[in-house]
C-alpha positions as CSV (number, residue, x, y, z in Angstrom):
1,M,16.8,31.4,38.7
2,T,17.8,34.4,36.4
3,E,21.0,36.2,35.9
4,T,22.2,39.5,34.4
5,A,22.9,39.7,30.7
6,N,24.9,42.8,31.3
7,P,27.0,43.6,34.4
8,G,27.6,47.0,33.4
9,T,23.8,48.1,33.8
10,F,21.4,48.2,36.4
11,D,19.8,45.0,35.8
12,V,18.2,43.8,38.9
13,T,17.0,40.3,37.8
14,L,20.2,38.5,39.4
15,R,18.4,36.3,42.0
16,E,18.8,32.7,43.7
17,N,16.0,31.7,46.0
18,R,18.1,29.2,48.0
19,V,19.7,30.3,51.0
20,F,22.7,28.3,52.7
21,P,22.7,28.8,56.5
22,P,26.2,29.7,58.2
23,S,28.5,26.9,58.7
24,R,28.1,25.2,62.3
25,S,31.8,24.2,62.0
26,F,33.2,27.6,61.5
27,A,30.9,28.9,64.4
28,E,32.3,26.0,66.7
29,K,35.9,26.6,65.7
30,S,36.5,30.2,64.4
31,A,38.7,32.3,66.3
32,Y,35.8,34.9,66.4
33,S,32.7,33.5,68.4
34,L,29.3,34.8,67.2
35,S,29.3,36.9,70.4
36,D,32.8,38.5,69.4
37,L,31.3,39.0,66.0
38,Q,28.2,40.6,67.0
39,R,30.2,43.1,69.4
40,L,32.6,43.9,66.4
41,R,29.7,44.9,64.2
42,E,28.0,46.7,67.1
43,L,31.5,48.6,67.5
44,G,32.0,49.2,64.0
45,A,28.6,50.8,63.4
46,R,28.8,52.9,66.5
47,D,32.5,54.1,66.5
48,I,34.6,53.4,63.3
49,E,37.8,55.0,64.6
50,G,37.6,52.7,68.0
51,Y,37.0,49.7,65.7
52,W,39.8,50.3,63.7
53,A,42.2,51.0,66.6
54,E,41.1,47.9,68.2
55,A,42.1,46.1,64.9
56,A,45.7,48.0,64.8
57,R,46.5,46.4,68.3
58,D,46.8,43.1,66.3
59,L,49.9,44.3,64.7
60,T,53.3,44.9,66.2
61,W,54.4,48.6,66.3
62,F,57.6,50.1,67.0
63,Q,55.8,53.3,68.2
64,K,52.0,53.6,69.0
65,W,50.0,56.1,67.2
66,N,48.9,59.3,69.2
67,R,45.9,60.0,66.7
68,I,43.8,57.4,65.0
69,L,42.4,59.5,61.9
70,E,43.0,62.7,60.5
71,W,40.2,63.1,57.6
72,Q,40.4,66.1,55.1
73,P,38.2,64.6,52.2
74,P,39.4,62.8,50.1
75,F,42.7,62.5,51.9
76,S,43.4,60.5,55.0
77,K,45.9,59.6,57.7
78,W,45.5,56.6,59.9
79,F,47.4,55.9,63.1
80,V,49.2,59.1,63.0
81,G,52.5,59.3,64.3
82,G,52.7,55.6,64.7
83,R,55.8,53.6,63.5
84,I,55.7,50.2,61.8
85,N,57.2,47.8,59.4
86,A,55.2,45.5,57.0
87,S,58.1,43.0,56.9
88,V,58.4,42.6,60.8
89,N,54.6,41.9,61.0
90,C,54.9,39.3,58.2
91,L,57.9,37.5,59.3
92,D,60.0,38.9,62.4
93,R,57.2,38.4,65.1
94,H,56.4,34.9,64.1
95,L,59.9,33.9,64.8
96,A,59.5,33.1,68.3
97,T,56.3,31.0,67.9
98,R,56.6,29.3,64.7
99,P,60.1,29.7,62.8
100,N,59.8,26.1,61.4
101,Q,56.2,26.2,60.1
102,A,56.0,26.5,56.5
103,A,55.6,30.1,55.3
104,L,55.5,29.3,51.5
105,I,54.9,26.1,49.6
106,W,55.6,26.5,45.9
107,E,55.1,24.7,42.8
108,G,56.4,25.6,39.4
109,E,54.5,24.9,36.0
110,P,57.2,22.3,35.2
111,G,56.4,20.5,38.5
112,E,59.3,21.4,41.0
113,C,58.4,22.3,44.5
114,S,59.8,24.0,47.4
115,T,59.0,25.2,50.9
116,F,60.2,28.1,53.0
117,T,59.7,28.1,56.7
118,Y,59.3,31.3,58.2
119,A,62.8,31.4,59.6
120,E,64.1,30.7,55.9
121,L,61.9,33.2,54.4
122,H,63.0,36.0,57.1
123,R,66.7,35.0,56.1
124,Q,66.0,35.6,52.3
125,V,64.2,38.8,53.0
126,E,66.9,40.0,55.3
127,N,69.5,39.4,52.7
128,L,68.0,40.9,49.7
129,T,67.1,44.0,51.7
130,A,70.8,44.2,52.5
131,G,71.7,43.6,48.7
132,L,69.3,46.5,47.8
133,R,70.8,48.7,50.3
134,Q,74.4,47.8,49.1
135,L,73.1,49.0,45.6
136,G,72.4,52.4,47.1
137,L,68.5,52.2,47.8
138,K,67.2,54.3,50.8
139,A,63.8,54.6,52.2
140,G,61.5,56.3,49.9
141,D,63.2,55.0,46.8
142,R,61.0,53.1,44.2
143,V,61.4,49.6,43.1
144,A,59.6,47.9,40.2
145,I,58.9,44.1,40.4
146,Y,58.4,42.2,37.3
147,M,58.3,38.5,38.0
148,P,56.8,35.2,37.4
149,M,55.1,33.5,40.3
150,V,57.9,32.4,42.2
151,P,58.9,32.3,45.8
152,E,61.4,35.1,44.9
153,A,58.6,37.5,44.1
154,T,57.4,37.4,47.5
155,V,60.9,37.9,49.0
156,A,61.3,40.9,46.7
157,M,58.2,42.6,48.0
158,L,58.9,41.9,51.6
159,A,62.6,42.9,51.0
160,C,61.3,46.3,49.8
161,A,59.0,46.7,52.8
162,R,61.5,46.2,55.1
163,G,63.8,48.6,53.6
164,G,61.3,51.2,53.1
165,F,61.6,51.0,49.3
166,T,58.1,51.7,48.1
167,H,57.5,48.8,45.4
168,T,55.6,48.9,42.2
169,V,54.7,45.2,41.1
170,V,54.1,45.1,37.4
171,F,52.0,42.0,36.1
172,G,54.4,39.6,34.3
173,G,52.1,39.3,31.4
174,F,52.4,43.1,30.4
175,S,54.6,44.3,27.6
176,S,57.6,46.3,27.7
177,E,55.8,49.2,26.8
178,S,53.5,48.7,29.8
179,L,56.5,48.2,31.9
180,K,58.3,51.2,30.8
181,D,55.3,53.5,31.5
182,R,55.1,52.5,35.0
183,I,58.8,52.5,35.8
184,N,58.8,55.8,34.5
185,D,55.7,57.2,36.5
186,A,56.9,55.8,39.7
187,E,60.5,56.9,38.9
188,A,61.7,53.4,40.0
189,K,65.6,53.2,40.6
190,V,65.7,49.2,40.6
191,V,63.8,46.7,38.6
192,I,63.7,43.2,40.1
193,T,63.0,40.5,37.4
194,A,63.8,36.9,36.2
195,D,65.3,35.6,32.8
196,F,61.8,34.3,32.2
197,G,59.1,32.4,33.6
198,W,56.6,29.5,32.8
199,R,53.2,29.9,31.2
200,K,51.2,27.1,29.3
201,G,54.4,25.1,28.7
202,G,56.2,28.0,27.1
203,R,58.8,30.5,28.2
204,V,57.8,34.1,29.1
205,Q,60.9,36.2,28.3
206,L,60.7,38.8,31.0
207,L,64.2,40.0,30.7
208,E,63.7,40.7,27.1
209,Q,61.0,42.8,28.1
210,V,63.0,44.7,30.7
211,A,65.9,45.2,28.3
212,A,63.5,46.8,25.7
213,A,62.2,49.2,28.4
214,A,65.3,50.2,30.1
215,S,66.8,52.3,27.4
216,F,63.7,54.6,28.0
217,C,63.8,54.7,31.6
218,A,66.1,57.7,32.8
219,T,65.8,56.9,36.6
220,L,66.6,53.1,36.4
221,T,70.1,52.3,37.6
222,H,69.9,48.6,38.4
223,A,68.5,45.4,37.3
224,V,68.5,42.6,39.5
225,V,67.7,39.2,37.6
226,L,66.7,36.0,39.2
227,Q,67.7,32.8,36.9
228,R,64.3,30.9,36.7
229,E,66.0,27.5,36.5
230,H,67.0,28.2,40.2
231,A,63.9,29.6,41.6
232,G,62.8,28.2,44.8
233,Q,66.0,27.1,45.7
234,L,69.8,27.8,46.1
235,T,71.8,24.4,45.8
236,P,75.0,23.8,47.7
237,Q,76.7,23.9,44.1
238,V,75.0,27.3,43.3
239,R,75.6,28.8,46.3
240,R,79.5,28.0,46.3
241,S,79.6,29.4,42.8
242,F,78.3,32.6,43.9
243,Q,79.9,33.1,47.2
244,T,83.2,33.2,45.2
245,R,82.2,36.7,43.9
246,R,81.4,38.7,46.8
247,D,82.6,42.1,45.1
248,L,79.9,42.0,42.3
249,S,82.6,42.3,39.7
250,V,80.3,40.6,37.4
251,L,78.1,43.6,36.7
252,S,77.3,44.1,33.2
253,S,75.0,46.8,31.3
254,L,71.3,45.5,30.2
255,G,71.1,45.7,26.4
256,E,71.9,49.1,25.0
257,S,71.1,50.9,28.1
258,K,73.3,52.1,31.1
259,V,71.2,49.9,33.6
260,K,73.5,47.5,35.3
261,K,72.4,43.9,35.4
262,V,73.0,42.1,38.7
263,D,72.3,38.3,39.4
264,W,70.0,37.8,42.0
265,H,72.1,34.9,43.8
266,E,75.3,37.0,43.3
267,L,73.7,39.9,44.9
268,M,72.4,37.8,47.9
269,A,76.0,35.9,48.3
270,S,77.9,39.1,48.1
271,I,76.8,40.4,51.6
272,D,79.4,39.9,54.3
273,P,77.4,37.6,56.6
274,R,78.8,39.6,59.7
275,E,76.8,42.5,58.0
276,V,73.5,41.1,56.9
277,S,71.8,41.9,60.3
278,R,73.0,45.7,60.0
279,L,72.2,46.1,56.3
280,G,69.3,43.9,56.3
281,R,67.5,45.7,59.4
282,P,64.0,46.9,59.1
283,E,63.4,50.3,58.6
284,E,61.1,52.0,61.3
285,L,58.5,53.5,59.0
286,D,55.8,56.2,59.6
287,S,52.3,54.6,59.4
288,E,51.7,56.6,56.2
289,H,55.0,55.7,54.7
290,P,54.0,54.5,50.9
291,L,54.3,50.7,51.0
292,F,53.4,50.2,47.5
293,I,52.2,51.9,44.1
294,L,49.9,49.8,42.1
295,Y,49.0,50.7,38.6
296,T,45.2,50.2,37.5
297,S,43.3,51.1,34.5
298,G,40.8,53.9,34.1
299,T,38.6,55.7,31.8
300,T,41.6,57.5,30.4
301,G,44.4,56.3,28.5
302,K,47.0,56.7,31.3
303,P,47.0,53.7,34.2
304,K,46.5,55.2,37.6
305,G,49.3,54.6,40.2
306,I,47.4,54.0,43.4
307,V,49.4,54.6,46.5
308,H,48.8,52.6,49.7
309,S,50.3,53.4,53.1
310,T,52.0,50.9,55.4
311,G,50.0,51.1,58.7
312,G,46.6,51.4,57.5
313,Y,46.8,49.2,54.8
314,L,48.2,46.2,57.0
315,V,45.6,46.8,59.5
316,G,42.9,46.5,56.5
317,A,44.8,43.3,55.0
318,L,45.0,41.5,58.4
319,R,41.7,42.3,59.9
320,S,39.9,41.0,56.6
321,T,42.1,38.1,56.4
322,K,41.2,36.9,59.9
323,L,37.3,37.5,59.6
324,V,36.7,36.2,55.9
325,F,39.1,33.2,55.8
326,D,39.4,32.2,59.5
327,L,43.1,31.1,59.0
328,K,44.6,28.8,61.1
329,P,48.1,27.2,61.5
330,T,47.0,23.9,60.1
331,D,45.7,25.4,56.8
332,V,47.2,25.4,53.5
333,Y,45.8,28.6,52.1
334,W,45.9,29.3,48.3
335,C,44.8,32.5,46.7
336,T,45.2,31.8,42.9
337,A,46.0,35.6,42.2
338,D,49.2,36.8,40.3
339,I,51.2,39.3,42.8
340,G,51.0,41.8,39.9
341,W,47.3,42.3,41.0
342,V,46.1,43.7,44.3
343,T,44.7,40.6,45.3
344,G,48.0,39.2,45.2
345,H,49.5,41.8,47.3
346,S,46.8,41.5,50.1
347,Y,46.0,37.8,49.9
348,V,48.9,36.1,48.6
349,V,51.5,38.0,50.8
350,Y,50.6,40.6,53.4
351,G,47.3,39.2,54.8
352,P,48.1,35.5,55.3
353,L,51.8,36.2,56.1
354,A,50.8,38.7,58.8
355,V,48.4,36.1,60.2
356,G,51.2,33.6,60.3
357,A,49.5,31.1,57.9
358,T,50.9,28.6,55.4
359,V,50.5,30.1,51.8
360,F,50.7,27.8,48.7
361,M,51.8,29.6,45.4
362,Y,51.8,28.1,41.8
363,E,53.6,29.8,38.9
364,G,51.6,28.6,35.7
365,A,48.5,28.1,33.8
366,P,45.6,25.9,35.4
367,T,45.2,23.6,32.6
368,T,49.0,22.9,32.0
369,P,50.0,20.1,31.4
370,E,46.6,18.6,32.0
371,N,43.2,19.7,32.7
372,D,43.0,18.6,36.2
373,R,46.3,20.7,37.3
374,F,44.6,22.7,39.8
375,W,42.7,19.8,41.5
376,A,45.9,17.6,41.5
377,M,47.8,20.5,43.4
378,I,44.7,20.8,45.9
379,E,45.3,17.0,46.6
380,R,48.9,16.9,46.5
381,H,49.6,19.6,49.0
382,R,46.2,19.2,50.9
383,V,45.1,22.7,50.4
384,S,42.3,23.5,52.6
385,I,41.1,27.1,51.5
386,L,40.8,28.2,47.9
387,Y,40.5,31.8,46.8
388,T,39.9,32.2,42.9
389,A,38.1,34.3,40.1
390,P,34.8,33.5,38.9
391,T,36.3,33.6,35.3
392,A,38.4,30.4,36.4
393,I,35.2,28.8,37.9
394,R,33.4,29.2,34.7
395,A,36.3,27.7,32.6
396,F,36.6,24.9,34.7
397,M,32.9,24.2,34.4
398,R,33.1,24.4,30.6
399,L,35.9,21.5,30.8
400,G,33.5,18.9,32.5
401,D,32.9,17.8,36.0
402,Q,35.1,14.7,35.6
403,F,38.2,16.7,36.3
404,P,37.7,17.7,39.9
405,Q,35.8,14.3,40.3
406,S,38.9,12.5,39.7
407,R,41.0,14.1,42.4
408,D,40.7,14.0,46.5
409,L,39.3,17.4,47.4
410,S,38.3,16.7,50.8
411,S,41.0,18.8,52.4
412,L,39.2,21.9,51.3
413,R,37.1,23.4,54.1
414,L,36.4,27.1,52.7
415,L,36.2,28.6,49.1
416,G,36.4,32.2,48.1
417,T,35.9,34.1,45.0
418,V,37.2,37.6,44.0
419,G,37.6,40.0,40.9
420,E,33.9,40.4,39.7
421,P,30.5,39.1,40.6
422,I,30.0,35.7,40.3
423,N,26.7,34.3,38.7
424,P,24.5,31.9,40.8
425,G,25.2,29.0,38.3
426,A,29.0,29.2,38.6
427,W,28.3,29.7,42.4
428,T,26.5,26.4,42.9
429,W,28.6,24.4,40.7
430,Y,31.8,25.6,42.9
431,H,29.8,24.7,46.0
432,D,28.7,21.3,44.7
433,Q,31.7,20.1,42.7
434,I,34.5,21.6,44.2
435,G,33.4,22.1,47.9
436,G,31.6,18.9,47.9
437,G,28.6,20.8,49.2
438,R,30.3,21.3,52.8
439,C,32.3,24.4,52.2
440,P,31.1,27.9,52.6
441,I,31.9,30.3,49.7
442,V,33.1,33.8,50.7
443,D,32.1,36.0,47.7
444,T,34.0,39.1,48.3
445,F,33.8,42.8,46.8
446,W,36.7,44.9,47.1
447,Q,39.1,47.1,44.7
448,T,42.6,48.0,44.2
449,E,41.7,51.3,45.6
450,T,40.0,49.9,48.8
451,G,43.2,47.8,49.6
452,S,41.5,45.2,51.2
453,I,37.9,43.2,51.2
454,V,34.8,45.5,51.9
455,I,31.9,43.3,51.6
456,S,32.0,39.6,52.2
457,P,30.2,36.8,54.0
458,I,31.8,35.7,57.3
459,P,31.4,32.2,57.4
460,A,30.7,31.5,61.1
461,E,27.7,33.9,61.0
462,T,26.5,34.8,57.5
463,A,23.8,32.8,55.6
464,L,24.9,32.6,52.2
465,K,22.9,33.6,48.8
466,P,24.5,32.5,45.5
467,G,25.2,35.8,43.6
468,S,25.5,38.2,46.5
469,A,28.6,39.4,48.3
470,T,26.2,39.5,51.4
471,R,27.1,42.5,54.1
472,P,30.0,45.0,54.4
473,L,32.5,43.6,57.0
474,P,32.6,45.6,60.4
475,G,34.0,48.9,60.3
476,Y,32.6,49.9,56.6
477,D,29.8,52.2,56.1
478,V,28.8,51.2,52.6
479,E,25.2,51.8,50.9
480,V,23.5,51.8,47.6
481,V,22.3,55.4,46.6
482,D,20.7,57.2,43.8
483,R,22.5,60.2,42.0
484,A,21.5,62.6,44.9
485,G,23.1,60.4,47.3
486,K,19.9,59.1,48.9
487,L,19.4,55.5,49.9
488,V,17.3,53.7,47.0
489,P,14.4,51.4,47.8
490,V,15.2,47.8,48.4
491,G,15.6,45.9,45.1
492,Q,16.2,49.0,43.3
493,G,19.5,49.2,41.5
494,G,21.7,52.4,42.4
495,Y,25.5,53.3,43.0
496,L,27.6,51.4,45.5
497,V,29.5,54.1,47.9
498,I,31.5,53.9,50.9
499,R,30.4,56.9,53.1
500,K,33.1,56.9,55.6
501,P,36.9,56.5,55.4
502,W,38.8,53.3,56.3
503,P,42.4,52.5,57.1
504,S,43.3,50.6,53.9
505,M,41.8,53.0,51.3
506,A,44.1,54.6,48.9
507,R,46.0,57.7,49.8
508,T,46.2,59.2,46.2
509,I,47.1,58.9,42.9
510,H,50.9,58.9,42.5
511,G,51.9,62.5,41.4
512,D,48.3,63.5,40.6
513,P,46.2,64.1,43.5
514,E,43.6,66.2,41.7
515,R,42.9,63.1,39.7
516,F,42.5,61.0,42.6
517,K,39.8,63.6,44.0
518,K,37.9,63.7,40.6
519,T,37.9,60.0,39.9
520,Y,36.9,58.5,43.4
521,F,35.1,61.4,45.5
522,S,33.7,64.2,42.9
523,D,30.2,62.2,42.2
524,F,28.8,62.7,45.6
525,E,29.5,65.3,48.4
526,N,31.0,65.0,52.1
527,G,33.7,62.8,51.2
528,V,31.9,59.8,49.8
529,Y,33.7,57.3,47.9
530,F,32.2,56.1,44.6
531,T,33.2,52.5,43.9
532,G,32.2,53.0,40.3
533,D,29.9,50.0,40.6
534,G,25.9,49.2,40.4
535,A,24.5,47.5,43.1
536,R,21.0,46.7,44.8
537,K,20.2,45.6,48.4
538,D,17.4,42.9,49.1
539,A,15.2,42.8,52.0
540,D,17.7,41.4,54.2
541,G,20.3,43.9,53.8
542,Y,22.3,41.9,51.3
543,I,24.2,43.7,48.6
544,W,24.2,42.4,44.9
545,C,26.9,43.9,42.9
546,L,26.0,44.4,39.3
547,G,29.4,45.4,37.8
548,R,30.7,48.5,36.4
549,V,28.8,51.8,35.4
550,D,31.7,53.3,33.8
551,D,33.9,52.6,30.6
552,V,36.3,50.2,32.6
553,L,36.4,46.7,31.3
554,N,36.6,43.6,33.6
555,V,38.3,41.1,31.7
556,A,38.9,37.9,33.5
557,G,38.9,39.9,36.7
558,H,41.5,42.1,35.4
559,R,40.3,46.0,35.1
560,L,41.2,47.6,31.9
561,G,40.3,50.9,30.8
562,T,38.8,51.3,27.3
563,M,40.7,54.2,26.8
564,E,44.0,52.3,27.3
565,V,43.0,49.7,24.5
566,E,41.8,52.6,22.4
567,S,45.1,54.4,22.7
568,A,46.9,51.3,21.7
569,L,44.9,50.4,18.6
570,V,45.1,54.4,17.5
571,S,49.0,54.0,18.1
572,H,49.1,51.7,15.0
573,P,50.1,53.4,11.9
574,K,46.9,52.5,9.8
575,V,44.3,53.4,12.3
576,A,42.7,56.8,12.6
577,E,40.2,56.2,15.3
578,A,39.0,53.2,17.5
579,A,36.4,52.7,20.3
580,V,36.3,49.9,22.6
581,V,33.5,48.3,24.5
582,G,32.8,45.3,26.6
583,R,30.3,42.4,26.1
584,A,29.2,39.8,28.4
585,D,31.4,36.6,28.2
586,D,30.5,33.3,29.7
587,I,34.1,32.4,30.8
588,K,36.0,36.1,31.2
589,G,33.1,38.0,32.3
590,Q,33.4,40.6,29.8
591,G,35.3,40.3,26.2
592,I,36.6,43.2,24.3
593,V,35.0,44.6,21.0
594,A,36.9,47.2,19.0
595,F,35.3,49.2,16.2
596,V,38.2,50.7,14.1
597,T,38.3,53.2,11.5
598,L,41.4,53.2,9.3
599,K,43.1,55.8,7.7
600,K,41.7,56.7,4.3
601,E,44.9,55.5,2.6
602,F,44.4,52.1,3.9
603,S,41.9,50.2,2.2
604,V,40.7,46.9,2.9
605,A,39.5,43.9,0.5
606,D,37.7,41.1,2.0
607,R,40.6,38.9,1.3
608,D,42.7,41.0,3.5
609,L,40.2,41.6,6.5
610,K,41.3,38.7,8.8
611,S,45.1,39.8,8.3
612,V,44.5,43.2,9.4
613,Q,42.4,42.2,12.2
614,D,45.2,39.9,13.3
615,E,47.8,42.5,12.9
616,L,45.9,44.9,15.2
617,R,45.3,42.4,17.8
618,N,49.0,41.5,17.9
619,H,49.8,45.3,18.2
620,V,47.5,45.7,21.4
621,V,49.4,42.7,22.9
622,K,52.5,44.4,22.2
623,E,51.5,47.6,23.6
624,I,49.6,46.5,26.8
625,G,49.7,42.6,26.9
626,A,47.8,39.4,26.1
627,I,45.1,40.3,28.5
628,A,44.1,43.2,26.2
629,R,43.7,41.2,23.1
630,P,40.3,42.2,21.5
631,D,38.0,39.3,21.0
632,E,36.5,40.9,18.1
633,I,37.7,43.7,15.8
634,R,35.1,45.4,13.6
635,L,36.5,47.8,10.9
636,T,34.1,50.4,10.3
637,D,33.8,53.8,7.9
638,G,32.6,55.8,10.8
639,L,32.0,55.8,14.6
640,P,28.8,57.0,16.2
641,K,29.2,60.5,17.5
642,T,27.4,63.3,19.3
643,R,27.2,66.6,17.7
644,S,30.0,67.7,20.0
645,G,32.4,64.9,18.8
646,K,31.8,62.4,21.7
647,I,31.8,58.7,20.8
648,M,28.4,57.0,22.0
649,R,30.0,53.8,23.3
650,R,26.5,53.1,24.7
651,L,25.4,52.3,21.2
652,L,28.5,50.1,20.2
653,R,27.8,48.2,23.4
654,E,24.3,47.3,22.0
655,L,25.7,46.6,18.8
656,A,28.4,44.3,20.3
657,T,26.0,42.7,22.4
658,H,22.7,42.6,20.4
659,G,23.6,43.4,16.8
660,K,21.3,46.4,16.7
661,V,20.6,49.6,18.4
662,Q,17.3,50.1,20.2
663,G,18.3,52.9,22.6
664,D,17.8,56.9,22.1
665,V,19.7,58.1,18.8
666,T,18.5,61.7,18.7
667,T,21.7,63.3,19.8
668,L,23.8,61.6,17.0
669,E,25.5,63.6,14.5
670,D,24.9,61.1,11.6
671,L,22.3,58.4,11.8
672,N,23.8,56.7,8.6
673,V,26.9,55.6,10.6
674,I,24.6,53.5,12.8
675,A,22.7,52.1,9.9
676,A,26.0,51.0,8.3
677,L,27.3,49.3,11.4
678,Q,23.9,47.5,11.9
679,Q,24.2,46.5,8.3
680,S,27.7,45.1,9.0
681,S,26.5,43.2,12.0
682,D,23.7,41.5,9.7
683,D,26.1,40.7,6.9
684,E,28.6,38.9,9.5
685,G,25.7,37.3,11.3
């Protein structure tokens, strides 16, 4: 077995000879029989519109569409004329059949647990929708959600969906600067947050970050604040306390801004019970109504606000959840992603709840307070499906087999991976140590921009090859092509593209349709979407994803633009110039290496080197968040540039990975720069 050393190149040596046949138990018990799956594949290949129309009938619509697809590349409209609500599909339609089934089971990092049935979750969502309307929100307004992984985060998302308030969820690890930028770009009127969350035994002070951002957010009027100590429960004492103040007279300003601070529970208790059903009613929304904006990094400094519709997005999320995970009412399903990422949107909230499944949520770090925390929770809550990132799997491998072996993991029946290609070594460890050799692994490929899973095994039918995401799901036209758009030979690396539209595809970049077109649809003709990833196909038609081909880093499954990190570094008063590249990391997939040139007035003696490097790392954390902290910062007198002034990051990647440059340097303006950087690498080595 050999593995790729650099996922950013077309290295085609990723192979694993063993093939694991499809699971008989899934074939016997799946909601889709093998003949059903064969029919769906044939329909999806022959008639994509017909396939997706059939998938859309699994949802509840106020009004059926009059046209399946309008396609004017790169802009699509699906289920045109249809009217729908995501909250209704995740909650209301289950009330007649499973009101007392657990919808959410939650465990906080300190250890507290709570369970919400579908009926209870519906009441919470309806009440918050009413409260947000009372604050003046109407359909089409935007709401920022900046929460820890508590049940109220799901309530907030579904309440926004219910009222037609387009939500933008901001990862709780991002700084006030990142939060401010996203609130301003989305023009959010309300931010929903918590006073703090728990992470690795410490408090993450979310409200402090909101207060720091609020003064710079002109559109923001209210901040709804959950008291973390009350997360997941509303005790009788708390309820009585809040119900005595229905007039919201306790409104106060947030920090130095004019943004009004509203306590979550006071807002919920302020609604007259006789008015809840009216104020909390679901909005009948056009299929193309923006359900959410989610910001993802790109190759420029400004994050992209990816816009997803309501109808098309839900169709993709529901169908993929059913096909890939085969969820049943008896399952306890755990996707470990934070709701601040698209995986949390599609496979913590919208997909599983639309199915009517039981979702497990956990707030904190996987090794707090002990290294067996994940496995203890699987044992305690009898989790049957686990969907996590290769980064986490590699970290658990390094901790040792003794931790999963000390727990009863027999409840597991299916494992999944998401966020980046998984190397065969991690795949087989996951299969053997966590799945006990009995659980199929669904290695899924998809992106924020695709909205839902595009390539994945279907456990009832697909033979598994460790390291391959296998085949596209029905309804997707996915290929590996060369730069001219022609299919590449078997085994040869190429560009991974989607050649026909699909319902859950991004609709645009918020406020910048031209950037949307240029970023995703300019590399190939005829409306072909370029994923930005390299891939190859083997003789069985299986797709092997090889990682990014652009300057986007994949750090622990999170995409970060090199320019975003560079912009943060250059904003430091000592920095003149910076270039950021990724290099392979056994745990995170990619680590961040920054090459920094200081301004001439700032000289650094050897004794001060570490303090300056730490200062710059901390600055990046302040500007972006902890996930962007550079693993290594190299101070240099110059960066390798072409004669036109373009920084040659390819050469810097070679330096970061191998300590020397072997590639073509003929276009360099000054060869002495490379010589100095190589000497620096030799000295450090």
